[in-house]
Backbone as JSON, one array per atom type, in Angstrom:
{
  "sequence": "XXXXXXXXXXXXXXXXXXXXXXXXXXXXXXXXXXXXXXXXXXXXXXXXXXXXXXXXXXXXXXXXXXXXXXXXXXXXXXXXXXXXXXXXXXXXXXXXXXXXXXXXXXXXXXXXXXXXXXXXXXXXXXXXXXXXXXXXXXXXXXXXXXXXXXXXXXXXXXXXXXXXXXXXXXXXXXXXXXXXXXXXXXXXXXXXXXXXXXXXXXXXXXXXXXXXXXXXXXXXXXXXXXXXXXXXXXXXXXXXXXXXXXXXXXX",
  "N": [[-41.08, 3.48, 3.58], [-41.26, 3.64, 0.07], [-41.91, 1.34, -2.69], [-40.23, 1.9, -4.86], [-38.05, 3.17, -3.67], [-37.14, 1.08, -2.08], [-36.32, -0.71, -4.05], [-34.25, 0.8, -5.15], [-32.53, 0.89, -2.97], [-31.79, -1.81, -2.83], [-30.48, -2.03, -5.28], [-28.3, -0.31, -4.86], [-26.96, -1.72, -2.89], [-26.13, -3.94, -4.36], [-24.36, -2.65, -6.09], [-22.35, -1.9, -4.29], [-21.45, -4.44, -3.49], [-20.52, -5.43, -5.94], [-18.35, -3.81, -6.28], [-16.44, -4.78, -4.61], [-13.25, -6.18, -4.37], [-12.68, -9.33, -5.37], [-10.38, -10.75, -5.55], [-8.5, -13.31, -4.27], [-6.94, -12.92, -1.09], [-4.76, -14.52, -0.5], [-3.82, -15.34, -2.88], [-1.29, -15.87, -5.38], [0.76, -13.31, -6.95], [-0.46, -12.07, -10.06], [0.53, -13.58, -13.11], [2.4, -12.2, -15.79], [2.35, -12.25, -19.29], [5.12, -13.06, -21.49], [5.71, -10.68, -23.4], [7.78, -9.79, -24.97], [8.67, -11.96, -26.29], [7.33, -12.32, -28.62], [7.68, -12.49, -32.07], [6.52, -11.2, -34.21], [5.3, -7.98, -34.64], [2.6, -7.22, -34.88], [1.28, -9.43, -33.8], [2.2, -9.35, -31.18], [1.12, -6.92, -30.3], [-1.63, -7.49, -30.48], [-1.85, -9.58, -28.64], [-1.17, -8.21, -26.33], [-3.26, -6.3, -26.1], [-5.41, -8.07, -25.81], [-4.81, -9.15, -23.36], [-4.85, -7.03, -21.49], [-7.25, -5.67, -21.91], [-9.68, -7.01, -20.79], [-9.57, -6.4, -18.0], [-9.82, -3.63, -18.0], [-12.39, -3.39, -19.04], [-13.94, -4.66, -17.06], [-13.46, -3.03, -14.76], [-14.37, -0.57, -15.71], [-17.05, -1.21, -16.01], [-17.86, -1.47, -13.37], [-17.53, 1.14, -12.47], [-19.44, 2.34, -14.07], [-21.74, 1.21, -12.97], [-21.71, 2.42, -10.47], [-22.11, 5.04, -11.29], [-24.66, 4.87, -12.45], [-26.1, 4.31, -10.17], [-25.85, 6.75, -8.8], [-27.2, 8.44, -10.58], [-29.72, 7.33, -10.34], [-30.29, 7.97, -7.69], [-30.35, 10.74, -7.93], [-32.59, 11.04, -9.62], [-34.54, 9.95, -7.98], [-34.57, 11.77, -5.88], [-35.62, 13.95, -7.18], [-38.23, 13.26, -7.34], [-39.08, 12.63, -4.71], [-38.2, 14.78, -3.24], [-36.32, 14.8, -1.24], [-33.39, 13.21, 0.15], [-33.08, 9.77, 1.01], [-31.84, 8.14, 3.98], [-30.03, 6.05, 3.38], [-29.29, 6.76, 0.84], [-27.94, 9.15, 1.21], [-25.77, 8.14, 2.62], [-24.55, 6.56, 0.65], [-23.8, 8.55, -1.18], [-21.94, 9.94, 0.38], [-19.97, 7.99, 0.82], [-19.0, 7.52, -1.78], [-18.12, 10.08, -2.34], [-15.94, 10.29, -0.66], [-14.31, 8.23, -1.69], [-13.82, 9.18, -4.3], [-12.6, 11.53, -3.77], [-13.81, 14.13, -3.45], [-13.39, 17.54, -3.19], [-13.51, 19.61, -0.24], [-15.84, 18.44, 0.73], [-17.22, 18.21, 3.14], [-18.24, 20.69, 3.62], [-20.12, 21.07, 1.71], [-23.44, 20.84, 0.33], [-25.61, 17.94, 0.1], [-26.67, 17.8, -2.48], [-24.84, 19.37, -3.92], [-22.52, 17.85, -3.62], [-23.3, 15.53, -4.96], [-23.61, 16.5, -7.57], [-20.95, 17.19, -8.13], [-19.82, 14.65, -7.96], [-20.92, 13.35, -10.2], [-19.4, 14.29, -12.27], [-17.09, 13.0, -11.87], [-17.44, 10.24, -11.37], [-17.38, 8.28, -13.76], [-16.92, 6.5, -16.84], [-13.77, 5.68, -18.44], [-12.69, 5.99, -21.74], [-12.11, 2.96, -23.43], [-10.16, 2.73, -25.45], [-8.41, 4.85, -24.9], [-7.36, 4.08, -22.41], [-6.09, 1.66, -23.15], [-4.17, 2.61, -24.97], [-2.58, 4.24, -23.32], [-1.67, 2.31, -21.51], [-0.12, 0.68, -23.2], [1.8, 2.54, -24.02], [3.0, 3.41, -21.58], [4.02, 1.06, -20.54], [5.71, 0.03, -22.4], [4.55, -1.76, -24.23], [4.0, -3.86, -22.47], [6.48, -4.84, -21.75], [8.14, -3.57, -19.95], [10.02, -3.39, -16.86], [8.48, -2.78, -14.61], [5.91, -3.39, -15.42], [6.13, -6.15, -15.97], [7.05, -7.28, -13.52], [5.59, -6.08, -11.48], [2.97, -5.62, -12.2], [2.23, -3.09, -13.03], [1.04, -1.18, -15.37], [0.73, 1.41, -16.1], [2.55, 3.36, -15.36], [2.26, 4.3, -12.75], [2.59, 6.12, -9.73], [3.23, 5.97, -6.16], [3.05, 7.07, -2.72], [3.48, 6.23, -0.11], [5.22, 4.45, 2.44], [6.45, 1.35, 1.42], [4.53, 0.91, -0.5], [5.19, 0.31, -3.05], [7.86, 0.04, -5.37], [11.1, 1.46, -5.36], [12.35, 3.45, -7.98], [15.29, 2.64, -9.87], [16.87, 4.75, -10.73], [16.19, 6.8, -9.07], [16.67, 9.59, -6.85], [18.34, 9.89, -3.64], [16.85, 11.47, -1.97], [14.32, 11.26, -2.91], [10.84, 10.58, -2.51], [8.83, 9.19, -3.71], [7.44, 6.13, -5.01], [7.28, 3.51, -7.47], [4.18, 2.21, -8.05], [3.1, -1.01, -6.92], [1.3, -3.94, -7.81], [-0.87, -6.74, -7.19], [-2.39, -7.78, -9.17], [-3.31, -7.24, -12.6], [-5.77, -6.07, -12.93], [-6.13, -4.7, -10.5], [-4.25, -2.68, -10.8], [-5.33, -1.35, -13.0], [-7.72, -0.41, -11.86], [-6.7, 1.43, -10.03], [-5.51, 3.26, -11.76], [-7.77, 4.23, -13.21], [-9.19, 5.4, -11.11], [-7.39, 7.37, -10.42], [-7.42, 9.09, -12.7], [-10.04, 9.91, -12.43], [-10.17, 11.31, -10.08], [-7.89, 12.8, -9.27], [-6.54, 16.1, -8.92], [-4.93, 16.93, -11.05], [-6.11, 16.04, -13.36], [-8.43, 17.38, -13.82], [-9.23, 18.86, -16.04], [-9.61, 16.89, -17.97], [-11.81, 15.54, -16.9], [-13.69, 17.61, -16.92], [-13.96, 18.05, -19.66], [-15.05, 15.62, -20.46], [-17.48, 15.71, -19.07], [-18.66, 17.92, -20.33], [-19.03, 16.88, -22.89], [-20.86, 14.86, -22.32], [-23.1, 16.36, -21.46], [-23.66, 17.69, -23.82], [-24.45, 15.61, -25.35], [-22.68, 14.3, -26.98], [-20.15, 12.11, -28.44], [-18.05, 10.47, -26.15], [-14.84, 10.18, -26.42], [-11.59, 8.58, -26.64], [-9.71, 10.1, -28.03], [-10.76, 12.64, -27.73], [-10.57, 13.05, -24.97], [-7.88, 12.81, -24.44], [-6.48, 15.19, -24.51], [-6.63, 16.12, -21.96], [-4.54, 15.05, -20.57], [-2.19, 16.38, -20.12], [-0.63, 16.71, -17.83], [0.07, 14.19, -17.14], [2.46, 13.23, -17.96], [5.87, 14.35, -17.99], [6.47, 15.17, -20.48], [4.37, 16.52, -21.54], [2.57, 18.18, -24.04], [3.68, 16.75, -26.17], [3.46, 14.14, -25.24], [0.66, 13.86, -25.1], [0.05, 14.1, -27.84], [1.31, 11.81, -28.78], [-0.15, 9.76, -27.53], [-2.63, 10.16, -28.73], [-1.95, 9.52, -31.37], [-1.32, 6.83, -31.07], [-3.8, 5.79, -30.41], [-5.22, 6.25, -32.79], [-3.56, 5.0, -34.7], [-3.63, 2.34, -33.96], [-6.21, 1.61, -34.2], [-7.96, 2.02, -31.99], [-10.0, 3.64, -31.21], [-12.98, 4.26, -29.54], [-16.31, 4.68, -28.36], [-17.17, 5.95, -25.15], [-19.71, 4.77, -23.5]],
  "CA": [[-40.31, 3.62, 2.34], [-42.04, 3.07, -1.01], [-41.29, 0.23, -3.42], [-39.14, 2.4, -5.7], [-36.9, 3.41, -2.81], [-36.64, -0.23, -1.7], [-35.59, -1.24, -5.2], [-33.02, 1.56, -5.25], [-31.65, 0.43, -1.88], [-31.26, -3.1, -3.24], [-29.54, -1.78, -6.36], [-27.09, 0.27, -4.28], [-26.25, -2.81, -2.21], [-25.48, -4.71, -5.41], [-23.23, -1.85, -6.55], [-21.3, -2.02, -3.28], [-20.9, -5.78, -3.56], [-19.76, -5.55, -7.18], [-17.12, -3.05, -6.16], [-15.48, -5.48, -3.77], [-12.27, -6.94, -5.14], [-12.73, -10.7, -4.89], [-9.09, -11.4, -5.73], [-8.19, -13.91, -2.97], [-5.76, -12.29, -0.48], [-3.64, -15.44, -0.45], [-3.45, -15.72, -4.24], [0.0, -15.32, -5.82], [0.63, -12.22, -7.93], [-0.83, -12.51, -11.41], [1.64, -13.68, -14.05], [2.3, -11.38, -16.99], [2.97, -12.94, -20.42], [6.38, -12.53, -22.02], [5.37, -10.03, -24.67], [9.0, -9.61, -25.75], [8.94, -13.19, -27.03], [6.62, -12.3, -29.91], [8.53, -12.04, -33.17], [5.73, -10.31, -35.06], [4.78, -6.84, -33.89], [1.14, -7.26, -34.89], [0.85, -10.47, -32.85], [2.5, -8.85, -29.83], [0.13, -5.9, -29.96], [-2.93, -8.13, -30.26], [-1.77, -10.31, -27.37], [-1.17, -7.21, -25.26], [-4.63, -5.77, -25.96], [-6.27, -9.15, -25.3], [-4.48, -9.39, -21.95], [-5.2, -5.88, -20.64], [-8.63, -5.2, -22.15], [-10.72, -7.47, -19.87], [-9.51, -5.68, -16.73], [-10.38, -2.3, -18.26], [-13.83, -3.53, -19.21], [-14.54, -4.98, -15.76], [-13.42, -1.87, -13.88], [-15.28, 0.44, -16.26], [-18.43, -1.62, -15.73], [-18.12, -1.15, -11.96], [-17.71, 2.6, -12.41], [-20.74, 2.64, -14.68], [-22.76, 0.84, -11.99], [-21.72, 3.5, -9.47], [-22.72, 6.22, -11.92], [-26.1, 4.63, -12.57], [-26.66, 4.46, -8.82], [-25.95, 8.18, -8.52], [-28.27, 8.98, -11.41], [-30.98, 6.87, -9.75], [-30.5, 8.8, -6.5], [-30.75, 12.07, -8.4], [-33.96, 10.94, -10.11], [-35.41, 9.7, -6.83], [-34.71, 13.02, -5.13], [-36.5, 14.85, -7.94], [-39.61, 12.83, -7.07], [-39.38, 12.64, -3.28], [-37.78, 16.09, -2.7], [-35.3, 14.65, -0.2], [-32.65, 11.95, 0.06], [-33.21, 8.81, 2.1], [-30.58, 8.02, 4.73], [-29.09, 5.17, 2.68], [-28.8, 7.5, -0.32], [-26.93, 10.08, 1.74], [-24.59, 7.34, 2.96], [-23.91, 6.19, -0.61], [-23.17, 9.76, -1.69], [-20.76, 10.25, 1.2], [-18.94, 6.98, 0.58], [-18.4, 7.78, -3.09], [-17.41, 11.36, -2.26], [-14.63, 10.0, -0.06], [-13.54, 7.43, -2.64], [-13.42, 9.99, -5.45], [-11.87, 12.7, -3.24], [-14.49, 15.4, -3.7], [-12.8, 18.53, -2.28], [-14.39, 20.4, 0.64], [-17.14, 17.78, 0.73], [-17.92, 18.42, 4.41], [-18.89, 22.01, 3.6], [-21.07, 21.12, 0.61], [-24.72, 20.16, 0.51], [-25.66, 16.64, -0.59], [-26.89, 18.07, -3.9], [-23.58, 19.85, -4.49], [-21.61, 16.71, -3.68], [-23.79, 14.65, -6.02], [-23.27, 17.14, -8.85], [-19.51, 17.02, -8.31], [-19.54, 13.23, -8.2], [-21.3, 12.94, -11.54], [-18.31, 14.65, -13.18], [-15.95, 12.13, -11.54], [-17.81, 8.83, -11.47], [-17.71, 8.04, -15.17], [-15.96, 5.59, -17.45], [-12.69, 6.18, -19.29], [-12.74, 5.24, -23.0], [-11.22, 1.8, -23.47], [-9.03, 3.0, -26.34], [-7.46, 5.72, -24.2], [-6.68, 3.27, -21.4], [-5.19, 0.72, -23.82], [-3.04, 3.35, -25.54], [-1.69, 4.62, -22.22], [-1.03, 1.1, -20.99], [0.92, 0.29, -24.15], [2.85, 3.55, -23.99], [3.7, 3.46, -20.3], [4.66, -0.22, -20.22], [6.46, -0.44, -23.57], [3.82, -2.94, -24.69], [4.07, -4.92, -21.48], [7.84, -5.37, -21.58], [8.9, -2.85, -18.93], [10.22, -4.13, -15.6], [7.38, -2.54, -13.67], [4.75, -4.15, -15.91], [6.39, -7.58, -15.83], [7.26, -7.74, -12.14], [4.72, -5.44, -10.48], [1.64, -5.43, -12.78], [1.98, -1.65, -13.18], [1.06, -0.91, -16.8], [0.38, 2.8, -16.35], [3.54, 4.27, -14.8], [1.64, 4.92, -11.58], [3.41, 6.32, -8.54], [2.57, 6.02, -4.86], [3.86, 7.91, -1.85], [3.54, 5.71, 1.25], [6.27, 3.46, 2.61], [6.09, -0.02, 1.12], [3.43, 0.81, -1.47], [5.7, -0.1, -4.35], [9.31, -0.16, -5.47], [11.78, 2.7, -5.72], [13.07, 3.36, -9.26], [16.74, 2.54, -9.72], [17.5, 6.04, -10.99], [15.67, 7.81, -8.15], [17.64, 10.18, -5.93], [18.2, 9.46, -2.25], [15.82, 12.29, -1.31], [13.01, 10.99, -3.52], [9.9, 9.89, -1.62], [7.84, 8.42, -4.46], [7.75, 4.79, -5.47], [6.42, 3.02, -8.54], [3.2, 1.36, -7.39], [3.11, -2.44, -7.22], [-0.03, -4.53, -7.69], [-0.91, -8.2, -7.29], [-3.12, -8.15, -10.39], [-3.46, -6.18, -13.6], [-7.04, -5.39, -12.65], [-5.92, -3.75, -9.39], [-3.55, -1.53, -11.37], [-6.3, -0.64, -13.84], [-8.63, 0.29, -10.96], [-5.96, 2.57, -9.48], [-5.36, 4.2, -12.87], [-9.05, 4.87, -13.48], [-9.5, 6.27, -9.97], [-6.5, 8.52, -10.52], [-7.97, 10.02, -13.69], [-11.35, 10.38, -11.99], [-10.15, 12.01, -8.79], [-6.72, 13.66, -9.02], [-6.69, 17.46, -9.44], [-4.18, 17.11, -12.3], [-6.91, 15.63, -14.51], [-9.72, 18.09, -13.77], [-9.59, 19.26, -17.41], [-10.13, 15.7, -18.63], [-13.16, 15.3, -16.38], [-14.56, 18.69, -17.4], [-14.21, 17.8, -21.08], [-15.97, 14.47, -20.52], [-18.79, 16.19, -18.63], [-19.2, 18.78, -21.4], [-19.49, 16.0, -23.97], [-22.07, 14.21, -21.83], [-24.19, 17.34, -21.47], [-23.96, 18.0, -25.22], [-24.9, 14.4, -26.02], [-21.68, 13.93, -27.98], [-19.35, 10.94, -28.12], [-16.91, 10.61, -25.23], [-13.82, 9.35, -27.05], [-10.23, 8.7, -26.14], [-9.06, 11.22, -28.71], [-11.27, 13.89, -27.15], [-10.12, 13.2, -23.58], [-6.42, 12.77, -24.34], [-5.97, 16.54, -24.26], [-6.6, 16.34, -20.52], [-3.43, 14.3, -19.98], [-0.97, 17.19, -20.19], [0.17, 16.56, -16.62], [0.36, 12.78, -16.88], [3.87, 13.03, -18.28], [6.68, 15.56, -18.1], [6.57, 15.51, -21.9], [3.29, 17.44, -21.84], [1.82, 18.08, -25.29], [4.25, 15.66, -26.97], [2.86, 12.91, -24.73], [-0.73, 13.86, -25.56], [0.04, 13.82, -29.28], [1.7, 10.42, -28.98], [-1.28, 8.92, -27.14], [-3.63, 10.28, -29.79], [-1.47, 8.78, -32.53], [-1.43, 5.4, -30.76], [-5.22, 5.45, -30.51], [-5.6, 6.21, -34.21], [-2.74, 4.05, -35.43], [-3.95, 0.96, -33.59], [-7.65, 1.39, -34.32], [-8.49, 1.84, -30.64], [-11.04, 4.61, -30.87], [-14.3, 3.73, -29.21], [-17.1, 5.61, -27.57], [-17.43, 5.56, -23.77], [-21.16, 4.95, -23.31]],
  "C": [[-41.08, 2.95, 1.2], [-41.23, 2.04, -1.79], [-40.13, 0.7, -4.28], [-37.88, 2.63, -4.88], [-36.3, 2.08, -2.34], [-35.83, -0.86, -2.83], [-34.26, -0.51, -5.38], [-32.04, 1.13, -4.18], [-31.01, -0.9, -2.24], [-30.22, -2.94, -4.34], [-28.22, -1.23, -5.82], [-26.28, -0.78, -3.54], [-25.51, -3.66, -3.22], [-24.25, -3.97, -5.93], [-22.07, -1.97, -5.58], [-20.64, -3.38, -3.36], [-20.07, -5.99, -4.82], [-18.41, -4.86, -7.08], [-16.07, -3.72, -5.31], [-14.54, -6.28, -4.65], [-12.21, -8.36, -4.59], [-11.44, -11.47, -5.17], [-8.65, -11.98, -4.39], [-6.92, -13.32, -2.37], [-4.54, -13.2, -0.45], [-3.16, -15.85, -1.84], [-2.09, -15.13, -4.61], [-0.22, -14.2, -6.81], [0.37, -12.78, -9.33], [0.38, -12.51, -12.34], [1.36, -12.84, -15.29], [2.98, -12.11, -18.14], [4.28, -12.28, -20.85], [6.11, -11.93, -23.4], [6.59, -9.83, -25.56], [9.3, -10.84, -26.61], [8.25, -13.22, -28.39], [7.54, -11.74, -30.99], [7.81, -11.04, -34.06], [5.09, -9.21, -34.22], [3.26, -6.89, -33.78], [0.61, -8.28, -33.88], [1.08, -10.02, -31.41], [1.45, -7.83, -29.4], [-1.22, -6.53, -29.65], [-2.95, -8.88, -28.93], [-1.82, -9.35, -26.19], [-2.59, -6.68, -25.03], [-5.56, -6.83, -25.36], [-6.03, -9.4, -23.82], [-4.99, -8.27, -21.05], [-6.67, -5.5, -20.74], [-9.66, -5.71, -21.15], [-10.73, -6.73, -18.53], [-10.09, -4.28, -16.88], [-11.9, -2.38, -18.35], [-14.53, -3.81, -17.88], [-14.59, -3.74, -14.88], [-14.31, -0.74, -14.4], [-16.73, 0.08, -15.98], [-18.81, -1.34, -14.29], [-18.33, 0.35, -11.77], [-19.07, 2.98, -12.97], [-21.88, 2.29, -13.72], [-22.86, 1.91, -10.9], [-22.41, 4.74, -10.04], [-24.23, 6.05, -12.04], [-26.79, 4.74, -11.22], [-26.85, 5.93, -8.47], [-27.07, 8.83, -9.32], [-29.64, 8.56, -10.87], [-31.31, 7.67, -8.5], [-30.98, 10.18, -6.9], [-32.2, 12.07, -8.88], [-34.94, 10.74, -8.97], [-35.64, 10.97, -6.03], [-35.64, 13.99, -5.85], [-37.97, 14.53, -7.68], [-39.98, 13.04, -5.61], [-39.0, 13.95, -2.58], [-36.82, 15.99, -1.53], [-34.61, 13.3, -0.39], [-32.99, 11.06, 1.25], [-31.84, 8.66, 2.77], [-29.57, 7.16, 3.98], [-28.53, 5.85, 1.43], [-27.71, 8.49, 0.1], [-25.64, 9.33, 2.04], [-23.83, 6.94, 1.7], [-23.18, 7.38, -1.21], [-21.89, 10.06, -0.93], [-19.63, 9.26, 0.97], [-18.23, 7.23, -0.75], [-17.64, 9.1, -3.1], [-16.03, 11.18, -1.64], [-13.75, 9.23, -1.03], [-12.99, 8.28, -3.76], [-12.87, 11.36, -5.06], [-12.51, 14.02, -3.65], [-13.96, 16.43, -2.72], [-13.86, 19.27, -1.48], [-15.77, 19.77, 0.79], [-17.94, 18.01, 2.02], [-18.7, 19.73, 4.41], [-19.96, 22.12, 2.52], [-22.38, 20.43, 0.99], [-24.68, 18.83, -0.23], [-25.87, 16.83, -2.09], [-25.61, 18.51, -4.59], [-22.57, 18.72, -4.62], [-22.02, 15.77, -4.82], [-23.44, 15.21, -7.4], [-21.79, 16.98, -9.15], [-19.18, 15.58, -8.65], [-19.86, 12.81, -9.63], [-20.28, 13.35, -12.6], [-17.1, 13.73, -12.98], [-16.26, 10.65, -11.76], [-18.31, 8.55, -12.88], [-16.59, 7.2, -15.78], [-14.9, 6.35, -18.25], [-12.71, 5.36, -20.57], [-11.68, 4.13, -23.04], [-9.98, 2.07, -24.32], [-7.98, 3.87, -25.69], [-6.67, 4.92, -23.18], [-5.7, 2.29, -22.04], [-3.97, 1.43, -24.39], [-2.07, 3.76, -24.44], [-0.97, 3.42, -21.64], [0.11, 0.66, -21.9], [2.1, 1.25, -24.1], [3.68, 3.47, -22.72], [4.46, 2.18, -19.98], [5.52, -0.76, -21.34], [5.87, -1.77, -24.06], [4.03, -4.13, -23.76], [5.44, -5.48, -21.21], [8.65, -4.65, -20.52], [9.0, -3.68, -17.65], [9.02, -3.98, -14.67], [6.1, -3.24, -14.12], [4.95, -5.63, -15.65], [6.37, -8.03, -14.37], [6.23, -7.21, -11.14], [3.32, -5.12, -11.02], [1.25, -3.96, -12.9], [2.15, -1.3, -14.66], [0.87, 0.57, -17.13], [1.37, 3.8, -15.76], [3.06, 4.98, -13.55], [2.6, 5.0, -10.4], [2.56, 6.2, -7.28], [3.55, 6.65, -3.87], [3.86, 7.47, -0.39], [4.56, 4.58, 1.31], [5.74, 2.06, 2.31], [4.99, -0.2, 0.11], [3.89, 0.29, -2.82], [7.19, -0.33, -4.3], [9.96, 1.13, -5.93], [12.52, 2.52, -7.04], [14.58, 3.37, -9.04], [17.43, 3.88, -9.87], [17.05, 7.13, -10.04], [16.75, 8.31, -7.21], [17.37, 9.7, -4.51], [17.08, 10.22, -1.54], [14.42, 11.99, -1.83], [12.12, 10.19, -2.58], [8.9, 9.03, -2.39], [8.37, 7.04, -4.81], [6.85, 4.46, -6.66], [5.48, 1.99, -7.91], [3.3, -0.08, -7.85], [1.73, -3.01, -6.96], [0.07, -6.04, -7.81], [-1.62, -8.67, -8.55], [-3.17, -6.96, -11.33], [-4.72, -5.38, -13.32], [-6.89, -4.37, -11.53], [-5.21, -2.5, -9.9], [-4.47, -0.7, -12.24], [-7.25, 0.18, -12.96], [-7.97, 1.54, -10.39], [-5.8, 3.66, -10.54], [-6.65, 4.95, -13.13], [-9.44, 5.82, -12.34], [-8.63, 7.51, -9.99], [-7.04, 9.55, -11.51], [-9.27, 10.65, -13.2], [-11.33, 11.18, -10.7], [-9.01, 13.0, -8.61], [-6.93, 15.04, -9.64], [-6.0, 17.68, -10.78], [-5.03, 16.82, -13.53], [-8.31, 16.23, -14.48], [-10.18, 18.48, -15.17], [-10.16, 18.08, -18.18], [-11.57, 15.44, -18.2], [-14.15, 16.36, -16.87], [-14.93, 18.48, -18.87], [-15.21, 16.66, -21.24], [-17.38, 14.9, -20.13], [-19.45, 17.06, -19.69], [-19.76, 17.93, -22.54], [-20.77, 15.27, -23.57], [-23.27, 15.15, -21.95], [-24.63, 17.63, -22.9], [-24.48, 16.78, -25.99], [-23.96, 13.92, -27.1], [-20.86, 12.73, -27.51], [-18.21, 11.28, -27.18], [-15.83, 9.66, -25.73], [-12.45, 9.55, -26.41], [-9.5, 9.87, -26.75], [-9.49, 12.54, -28.09], [-10.72, 14.12, -25.75], [-8.61, 13.25, -23.43], [-5.82, 14.14, -24.05], [-5.88, 16.85, -22.78], [-5.48, 15.63, -19.81], [-2.12, 15.07, -19.97], [-0.05, 16.97, -18.99], [0.46, 15.1, -16.27], [1.84, 12.48, -17.07], [4.59, 14.37, -18.32], [6.79, 16.03, -19.54], [5.41, 16.39, -22.36], [2.58, 17.16, -23.16], [2.37, 16.98, -26.19], [3.66, 14.32, -26.55], [1.42, 12.78, -25.21], [-0.81, 13.49, -27.03], [0.38, 12.35, -29.56], [0.56, 9.46, -28.61], [-2.37, 8.97, -28.21], [-3.23, 9.46, -31.01], [-1.58, 7.27, -32.3], [-2.88, 4.94, -30.84], [-5.62, 5.28, -31.97], [-4.87, 5.1, -34.95], [-3.05, 2.6, -35.14], [-5.45, 0.67, -33.62], [-8.35, 1.21, -32.99], [-9.65, 2.75, -30.31], [-12.37, 3.92, -30.64], [-15.01, 4.73, -28.33], [-17.28, 5.06, -26.15], [-18.9, 5.81, -23.49], [-21.52, 4.92, -21.83]]
}
């Protein structure tokens, strides 16, 4: 194995280690500030953004590291004309994580191409606007008690808490997390893997190929299925991005 491949192998190992959640398993659930206690709206909003933003930045940085690893594998294959075993393993692990459909029937090149449309960052402004909208600026019960700032559902027994208004036949629960960062990671993975947000990912990929800015306003149109409100929800998220000065480029 040449020196470039050895360096790539070391880089991929670092990516794997960075992706490990070092939140101690015995640590108590993260406390959420009492955002309702703020008398001034501007101060409440700033406190909310300051609280949620670091988790978004950390998780986006981990996704970016995964993406850079995939791009390095792609560049290495262009030189060597084949993937090394450790590169194939990295591709397969990420394909499982990001739920690439029919991955067993695809070639490694096809899986890698699919992954590059999924393993990408979500604009910080979009994530902040959705967090504010879904959690009522951090004052909802699910944000306060379960660190769920994005209205995320789960479907396995014990994964969360059943909404009070849910019917007896309902099988979904509102996801519960021990930390805000864990909830952010789940949210980002949902946008990057769930079939409902294929349009968002396609739009982001198109912007990448065209060398244009990947912004929250541009990707918000891909959230039609995030809420039963559809286009009204999309319009509201866009307005929150603009009204709160949250627009930023996802580099």
